[in-house]
C-alpha positions as CSV (number, residue, x, y, z in Angstrom):
1,M,28.2,-10.5,57.7
2,I,28.8,-6.9,56.7
3,S,32.0,-6.8,58.7
4,Q,33.3,-9.9,56.9
5,F,32.4,-8.3,53.6
6,N,34.2,-5.1,54.6
7,R,37.3,-7.0,55.6
8,F,37.2,-8.8,52.2
9,V,36.8,-5.5,50.3
10,L,39.6,-3.9,52.4
11,S,41.9,-6.8,51.6
12,H,41.2,-6.3,47.9
13,I,40.6,-2.6,47.9
14,K,43.0,-1.7,45.1
15,K,41.4,-4.2,42.8
16,A,37.9,-3.0,43.8
17,E,38.8,0.6,43.1
18,L,40.3,-0.4,39.7
19,V,37.1,-2.2,38.8
20,G,35.1,0.9,39.7
21,V,37.4,3.2,37.7
22,V,37.3,1.0,34.7
23,M,33.5,0.9,34.9
24,R,33.3,4.7,35.0
25,I,35.7,5.0,32.1
26,S,33.7,2.5,30.1
27,S,30.4,4.2,30.7
28,F,31.7,7.6,29.7
29,S,33.5,6.1,26.7
30,L,30.3,4.5,25.5
31,V,28.5,7.8,25.6
32,S,31.4,9.5,23.8
33,W,31.5,7.0,21.1
34,K,27.8,6.4,20.5
35,G,26.5,9.9,21.3
36,P,22.7,10.1,21.1
37,A,22.5,6.4,20.2
38,S,23.9,5.5,23.6
39,P,21.8,3.2,25.8
40,F,21.5,5.9,28.4
41,L,19.5,3.9,31.0
42,F,22.2,1.2,31.0
43,V,24.9,3.8,31.2
44,W,23.3,5.6,34.2
45,I,22.8,2.3,36.0
46,F,26.3,1.2,35.3
47,N,27.7,4.6,36.3
48,T,25.7,4.5,39.5
49,L,26.9,1.1,40.4
50,D,30.5,2.1,40.0
51,A,29.8,5.1,42.2
52,V,28.4,2.8,44.9
53,L,31.5,0.6,44.7
54,L,33.9,3.6,44.8
55,T,31.9,5.2,47.7
56,W,32.1,2.0,49.7
57,C,35.9,1.8,49.1
58,S,36.4,5.5,50.1
59,V,34.3,5.0,53.3
60,L,36.3,2.0,54.3
61,K,39.5,4.0,53.7
62,R,38.0,7.0,55.6
63,D,38.7,9.3,52.6
64,F,36.2,12.1,53.0
65,A,36.9,13.8,49.7
66,Y,36.3,10.7,47.6
67,T,33.3,9.7,49.7
68,L,31.7,13.1,49.1
69,L,32.6,13.0,45.4
70,N,31.2,9.5,44.8
71,T,28.1,10.1,46.9
72,F,27.4,13.1,44.6
73,W,27.8,10.7,41.6
74,I,25.3,8.3,43.2
75,I,22.7,11.2,43.5
76,I,23.4,12.3,40.0
77,G,23.1,8.7,38.8
78,I,19.7,8.3,40.5
79,V,18.5,11.5,38.8
80,G,19.9,10.2,35.4
81,I,18.1,6.8,35.8
82,I,14.8,8.6,36.6
83,R,15.2,10.8,33.6
84,A,16.3,8.0,31.3
85,M,13.1,6.1,32.3
86,N,11.1,9.2,31.5
87,L,9.7,9.3,35.1
88,A,10.5,13.0,35.4
89,H,10.2,15.8,32.9
């Protein structure tokens, strides 16, 4: 099952990466436009999902630099989600 999904992603990798990049641009644009009124939990979840998508693509492409970068964004996203939910002070 995973192998089939990986083949599907690889055959559409440019589109998947574009979706991830547009998601990231959208989330940061929302914060820029709305400032403190931004729905921060939504933004962190959305940003973390795009990092998961982009990490998956970079792993399939065997691109270590982007795998490292986007894995970092997943970790930062998890911290952001925890903070936006007021679970950590």
